[in-house]
C-alpha positions as CSV (number, residue, x, y, z in Angstrom):
1,X,0.0,0.0,0.0
2,X,1.4,3.4,-1.0
3,X,0.7,6.2,1.5
4,X,2.3,9.6,1.8
5,X,4.7,10.4,4.6
6,X,2.2,12.9,6.0
7,X,-0.6,10.3,6.1
8,X,1.7,7.8,7.9
9,X,2.5,10.5,10.5
10,X,-1.2,11.2,11.0
11,X,-1.9,7.5,11.4
12,X,0.9,7.4,14.0
13,X,-0.7,10.2,16.0
14,X,-4.1,8.5,15.6
15,X,-2.9,5.3,17.2
16,X,-1.1,7.2,20.0
17,X,-4.3,9.1,20.7
18,X,-6.6,6.1,20.7
19,X,-4.3,4.2,23.0
20,X,-4.5,6.9,25.7
21,X,-8.1,5.9,26.4
22,X,-9.0,3.9,29.5
23,X,-10.4,1.1,27.5
24,X,-7.1,0.7,25.7
25,X,-4.6,1.0,28.6
26,X,-6.6,0.6,31.8
27,X,-6.4,4.2,32.8
28,X,-7.0,7.7,31.3
29,X,-3.7,8.9,29.8
30,X,-5.1,12.3,29.0
31,X,-6.7,13.2,32.4
32,X,-6.1,17.0,32.2
33,X,-5.1,19.9,30.1
34,X,-1.4,19.5,31.1
35,X,-1.4,15.9,29.8
36,X,-3.1,17.1,26.6
37,X,-0.5,19.8,26.2
38,X,2.3,17.3,26.7
39,X,0.7,15.0,24.0
40,X,0.6,17.9,21.5
41,X,4.3,18.7,22.1
42,X,5.3,15.0,22.0
43,X,3.5,14.4,18.7
44,X,4.7,17.7,17.2
45,X,1.2,18.9,16.4
46,X,1.7,22.3,14.8
47,X,-0.3,25.5,15.0
48,X,-1.9,24.9,18.3
49,X,-2.6,27.9,20.5
50,X,-3.6,27.8,24.2
51,X,-5.5,24.8,25.5
52,X,-8.3,24.6,28.0
53,X,-10.9,22.3,29.5
54,X,-13.1,22.6,26.4
55,X,-10.2,21.3,24.2
56,X,-9.7,18.4,26.5
57,X,-13.4,17.4,26.3
58,X,-13.4,17.8,22.5
59,X,-10.3,15.5,22.2
60,X,-11.9,12.9,24.5
61,X,-15.1,12.9,22.3
62,X,-13.1,12.7,19.1
63,X,-11.0,9.9,20.4
64,X,-14.2,7.8,21.1
65,X,-15.6,8.5,17.6
66,X,-12.3,7.7,15.8
67,X,-12.0,4.4,17.8
68,X,-15.4,3.4,16.4
69,X,-13.9,3.2,12.9
70,X,-11.6,0.4,14.0
71,X,-14.7,-1.7,14.8
72,X,-16.9,-0.4,12.0
73,X,-17.5,-3.9,10.6
74,X,-18.0,-2.7,7.0
75,X,-16.5,-0.2,4.6
76,X,-19.9,1.6,4.4
77,X,-20.1,2.1,8.2
78,X,-16.4,3.2,8.3
79,X,-17.0,5.8,5.5
80,X,-20.1,7.1,7.4
81,X,-18.1,7.6,10.6
82,X,-15.2,9.2,8.8
83,X,-17.4,11.5,6.8
84,X,-19.1,12.7,9.9
85,X,-15.9,13.5,11.6
86,X,-14.4,15.3,8.6
87,X,-17.5,17.3,7.9
88,X,-17.8,18.6,11.4
89,X,-14.1,19.5,11.4
90,X,-14.6,21.9,8.5
91,X,-11.6,20.8,6.5
92,X,-9.7,23.5,4.6
93,X,-6.9,21.9,2.5
94,X,-3.9,24.2,2.0
95,X,-0.3,23.7,1.0
96,X,2.4,24.6,3.6
97,X,6.1,24.1,4.0
98,X,6.6,25.1,7.7
99,X,9.5,24.0,9.8
100,X,11.6,22.7,6.9
101,X,9.2,19.8,6.3
102,X,8.8,20.6,2.6
103,X,5.5,21.2,0.9
104,X,2.7,19.2,2.3
105,X,-1.1,19.6,2.9
106,X,-2.8,20.7,6.1
107,X,-6.5,19.9,6.3
108,X,-7.3,22.1,9.3
109,X,-7.9,25.9,9.4
110,X,-4.9,27.9,10.5
111,X,-4.7,27.8,14.3
112,X,-7.8,25.7,14.6
113,X,-8.8,24.4,18.0
114,X,-7.0,21.2,18.7
115,X,-10.1,19.1,18.5
116,X,-10.9,20.4,15.0
117,X,-7.3,20.2,14.0
118,X,-7.0,16.5,14.9
119,X,-10.5,15.7,13.5
120,X,-9.4,17.1,10.1
121,X,-5.9,15.5,10.0
122,X,-6.8,12.1,11.5
123,X,-10.1,11.9,9.7
124,X,-8.5,12.5,6.4
125,X,-5.8,9.9,7.1
126,X,-8.6,7.4,7.8
127,X,-10.4,8.5,4.7
128,X,-7.3,7.5,2.6
129,X,-7.3,4.1,4.3
130,X,-10.9,3.5,3.5
131,X,-10.6,4.8,0.0
132,X,-7.7,2.5,-0.7
133,X,-9.7,-0.5,0.4
134,X,-7.4,-1.2,3.3
135,X,-9.9,-1.1,6.2
136,X,-8.5,-4.4,7.4
137,X,-5.3,-2.7,8.3
138,X,-7.0,-1.0,11.2
139,X,-6.7,-3.6,14.0
140,X,-6.9,-4.3,17.6
141,X,-4.0,-6.1,19.3
142,X,-4.3,-9.9,19.1
143,X,-2.8,-10.5,22.6
144,X,-5.4,-11.7,25.2
145,X,-6.4,-8.9,27.5
146,X,-5.0,-6.1,25.3
147,X,-7.4,-3.6,23.8
148,X,-4.8,-1.3,22.2
149,X,-5.2,-0.6,18.5
150,X,-2.7,-0.2,15.6
151,X,-2.5,0.3,11.9
152,X,-0.8,-2.6,10.1
153,X,1.4,-1.0,7.5
154,X,3.4,-4.2,6.8
155,X,3.7,-5.3,3.2
156,X,1.8,-8.6,3.7
157,X,-0.6,-7.4,6.4
158,X,1.0,-9.8,8.8
159,X,1.2,-7.7,12.0
160,X,-1.0,-9.0,14.9
161,X,0.2,-7.2,18.0
162,X,0.3,-3.6,19.1
163,X,4.0,-3.6,19.9
164,X,6.2,-6.5,18.9
165,X,8.5,-5.7,21.8
166,X,5.8,-6.2,24.4
167,X,2.6,-8.1,23.5
168,X,4.2,-10.0,20.6
169,X,7.2,-11.0,22.6
170,X,5.1,-12.0,25.6
171,X,3.0,-14.4,23.6
172,X,6.1,-15.8,21.8
173,X,7.8,-16.5,25.1
174,X,4.6,-18.0,26.5
175,X,4.3,-20.3,23.5
176,X,8.0,-21.3,23.8
177,X,7.6,-22.2,27.5
178,X,4.5,-24.2,26.7
179,X,6.4,-26.2,24.1
180,X,9.2,-26.8,26.6
181,X,6.8,-28.1,29.3
182,X,5.2,-30.3,26.7
183,X,8.5,-31.8,25.7
184,X,9.6,-32.4,29.3
185,X,6.3,-34.2,30.0
186,X,7.0,-36.8,27.3
187,X,9.3,-39.6,28.7
188,X,12.3,-40.6,26.7
189,X,13.1,-44.2,25.7
190,X,15.3,-44.7,28.7
191,X,12.3,-43.9,30.9
192,X,10.2,-46.8,29.6
193,X,10.2,-49.7,32.2
194,X,11.9,-52.9,31.1
195,X,8.7,-54.9,31.7
196,X,6.9,-52.7,29.1
197,X,9.6,-53.2,26.5
198,X,8.5,-54.9,23.2
199,X,9.9,-58.5,23.1
200,X,12.6,-59.0,20.5
201,X,11.5,-60.8,17.3
202,X,11.9,-64.6,17.4
203,X,11.6,-65.0,21.1
């Protein structure tokens, strides 16, 4: 699948945002304005002015709506959800080359509130995924007990876990130990009692 660098960056922000929710990680990772501000800085989200409680509430609501796309169940439902988010964001595509990033497209109005900013950017990134017929790349982690989401950008759509260094490795280690226990439970030839040995031919 061919996607632009900007779309890939937006999808990365999308995943990070969705995985701050309590249902994904067990606790709220964006509990206050300070946490939201730190998220904006960490994700290098540009053109954001001052933040307040209304911005936090808007981001929480957007996060819930975007997460629904990952469990839409059909392309039609996903398109409906994405269209609603993008329409309410009031997208205003424009070319920009800020901060030495080269020319690229912003879909949000200059200095838009962070909720509208993210709705436009992340909504359009999801729109490209749906348009490309790649909805199956929007996934929930396959590890038991993990509700984190991710976008599988692998060439053969083979990724199954949210982070191969944690969930994936944990399951691989568990499978290895299970095989070891199974092997240890099977007695070797030397463990078979002599009385149970098969008589030699001709005796």
